[in-house]
C-alpha positions in Angstrom: 37.8 194.2 61.0 35.4 196.0 58.6 37.4 194.9 55.6 36.8 191.2 56.3 34.3 189.3 54.3 31.7 187.4 56.2 31.9 183.7 55.3 29.5 182.4 57.9 26.4 182.7 55.7 27.9 181.1 52.6 27.2 177.5 51.6 29.9 174.9 51.1 29.8 175.3 47.3 30.1 179.1 47.6 33.1 178.7 50.0 34.8 176.3 47.6 34.3 178.9 44.8 35.7 181.6 47.0 38.7 179.4 47.9 39.5 178.8 44.2 39.0 182.5 43.5 41.5 183.5 46.2 44.0 180.9 45.1 43.8 182.3 41.6 44.1 185.8 42.8 47.2 184.9 44.9 48.8 183.3 41.8 48.2 186.4 39.8 49.6 188.6 42.6 52.7 186.5 42.8 53.1 186.8 39.1 52.8 190.6 39.3 55.4 190.7 42.0 57.9 188.8 39.8 57.2 191.1 36.8 57.3 194.2 39.0 53.7 195.3 38.3 52.3 195.0 41.8 52.0 198.3 43.6 50.3 197.1 46.8 52.3 194.3 48.3 50.1 194.1 51.4 47.3 192.6 49.2 49.2 189.3 49.1 49.0 188.9 52.9 45.3 189.9 52.8 44.5 187.2 50.2 46.5 184.6 52.1 44.5 185.3 55.3 41.3 185.1 53.3 42.3 181.7 52.0 43.0 180.6 55.6 39.6 181.9 56.7 37.8 180.0 53.9 39.7 176.8 54.8 38.7 177.3 58.4 35.0 177.6 57.6 35.2 174.6 55.2 36.8 172.5 58.0 34.1 173.6 60.4 31.4 172.5 58.0 33.0 169.2 57.5 33.4 168.5 61.2 29.8 169.5 61.8 28.7 167.0 59.2 30.7 164.3 60.8 29.4 165.1 64.3 25.8 165.1 63.0 26.3 161.7 61.3 27.8 160.2 64.5 25.0 161.6 66.6 22.4 160.1 64.3 24.2 156.8 64.3 24.5 156.9 68.1 20.8 157.6 68.5 19.9 154.7 66.1 22.1 152.3 68.0 20.6 153.4 71.4 17.1 153.0 70.1 17.9 149.6 68.4 19.3 148.2 71.7 16.5 149.6 73.8 18.9 151.5 76.0 17.6 154.4 78.2 20.3 157.1 77.9 19.3 158.6 81.2 19.5 155.4 83.2 22.5 153.8 81.4 26.0 155.0 82.6 28.0 157.0 80.0 30.8 154.6 80.2 28.5 151.7 79.1 26.9 153.7 76.3 30.4 154.6 75.0 31.4 150.9 75.1 28.2 150.0 73.1 29.0 152.6 70.6 32.6 151.5 70.1 31.5 147.9 69.8 28.9 148.9 67.2 31.4 151.0 65.2 34.1 148.3 65.2 31.6 145.7 64.1 31.9 143.4 67.2 
């Protein structure tokens, strides 16, 4: 696993740049295969796996943003209604949240 790049420390913008770079590299490698210039065919699979890894990290970042936003919205709703989360049952808190989101 020493050949893998570490994408965890990269920002969202850097990950998008890496994604575009790998897509361009894959395009060039495919072009080289057709023209018979590519000597290392395994490079294609490495680049494809790197594209998948970058997409995975981008998806994680996006889902973390959504979860953080929902948590903040939930906390605002709880404080606005004056609900004590420790005393109110989870089922009731979820019902309040669903009603708040749906606008009822």
